[in-house]
C-alpha positions as CSV (number, residue, x, y, z in Angstrom):
1,X,82.8,197.2,11.8
2,X,81.8,194.2,14.0
3,X,78.6,192.4,13.2
4,X,77.0,189.4,14.8
5,X,74.0,188.2,12.8
6,X,71.7,185.6,14.4
7,X,69.3,183.3,12.7
8,X,67.2,180.2,13.3
9,X,64.7,181.5,15.8
10,X,61.0,180.8,15.5
11,X,58.0,179.1,17.0
12,X,58.1,175.5,18.1
13,X,56.0,173.2,20.2
14,X,57.2,171.9,23.6
15,X,59.5,169.0,23.1
16,X,60.7,170.3,19.8
17,X,64.1,171.5,18.6
18,X,65.7,174.5,17.0
19,X,69.2,175.4,16.0
20,X,70.4,179.0,16.3
21,X,73.3,180.3,14.2
22,X,75.4,183.4,14.7
23,X,77.8,184.5,12.0
24,X,80.4,187.1,12.9
25,X,82.3,189.6,10.8
26,X,84.9,192.2,11.6
27,X,86.6,190.1,14.3
28,X,89.2,187.4,14.3
29,X,86.6,184.9,15.1
30,X,88.8,181.9,16.1
31,X,90.4,183.8,19.1
32,X,87.1,185.1,20.5
33,X,85.0,183.5,23.2
34,X,81.4,183.2,21.9
35,X,78.3,182.8,23.8
36,X,74.5,182.8,23.8
37,X,72.4,184.8,26.2
38,X,68.7,185.0,26.5
39,X,66.2,187.5,27.9
40,X,62.5,186.8,28.6
41,X,60.1,189.6,29.2
42,X,60.5,191.2,32.6
43,X,63.7,189.3,33.4
44,X,67.4,190.0,33.2
45,X,69.5,188.8,30.4
46,X,71.1,185.5,31.4
47,X,74.0,183.4,30.0
48,X,72.8,180.2,28.3
49,X,76.1,178.8,27.0
50,X,79.6,179.8,26.1
51,X,82.5,178.4,24.1
52,X,86.1,179.5,24.3
53,X,88.7,179.5,21.6
54,X,90.0,176.3,23.3
55,X,86.5,174.8,22.8
56,X,85.8,174.8,26.5
57,X,82.1,175.0,27.0
58,X,79.9,176.1,29.8
59,X,76.1,175.9,30.3
60,X,73.4,177.3,32.5
61,X,72.1,174.6,34.8
62,X,68.6,175.0,33.2
63,X,69.8,173.9,29.8
64,X,72.4,171.3,30.6
65,X,71.7,168.0,28.7
66,X,69.3,169.8,26.3
67,X,71.4,172.5,24.6
68,X,74.7,172.2,22.8
69,X,77.0,175.1,21.8
70,X,79.5,174.6,19.0
71,X,81.6,176.7,16.6
72,X,82.9,176.5,13.1
73,X,85.9,178.8,12.8
74,X,86.1,178.3,9.0
75,X,82.6,179.8,8.8
76,X,82.9,182.4,11.6
77,X,79.8,180.9,13.0
78,X,78.6,179.7,16.4
79,X,75.6,177.4,16.9
80,X,73.2,176.6,19.6
81,X,71.4,173.3,19.2
82,X,68.3,173.3,21.4
83,X,66.5,170.1,22.1
84,X,63.5,169.2,24.2
85,X,62.4,172.8,24.4
86,X,60.0,173.9,27.1
87,X,57.9,177.1,27.4
88,X,60.4,178.4,29.9
89,X,62.9,178.6,27.1
90,X,60.8,181.3,25.4
91,X,63.0,184.4,25.1
92,X,65.0,186.6,22.8
93,X,68.4,184.9,22.2
94,X,71.4,187.0,21.7
95,X,74.8,186.1,20.3
96,X,77.8,187.5,22.2
97,X,81.5,187.7,21.5
98,X,84.5,188.9,23.5
99,X,88.3,188.5,23.3
100,X,89.8,187.4,26.6
101,X,89.0,189.1,29.9
102,X,89.4,192.7,28.9
103,X,88.3,192.8,25.3
104,X,85.3,194.8,24.0
105,X,82.1,192.7,24.1
106,X,79.9,192.6,21.1
107,X,76.2,191.7,20.8
108,X,73.9,190.6,18.0
109,X,70.5,192.0,17.5
110,X,68.7,189.0,18.9
111,X,66.4,186.3,17.6
112,X,63.0,185.3,19.1
113,X,62.4,181.8,20.3
114,X,58.9,180.9,21.3
115,X,57.9,177.5,22.7
116,X,54.2,176.8,22.8
117,X,52.8,174.3,25.3
């Protein structure tokens, strides 16, 4: 059974930082692409950042220079370091994993990030 468990969300003031973690079980973590998505109320879920098994990273334009995605294969964990947060970053953040182009995608349950002005 595949499980993705996020942690690290919370409430922070604008300009602050948070680090999200997502620990996976039930998959061969090191060969999966991992990603973070977010969804604010009334909006579609959007890709925030992704990291491949080759450690190639990709970021949404809105978070470039502020967020950093990384992974620790020994701990089956992917991280999202978020700096200089703004109220526009307020959303539920979801961990995502997928193997290659045709593998089954998996989602975590989400963690709330709230940035106050």
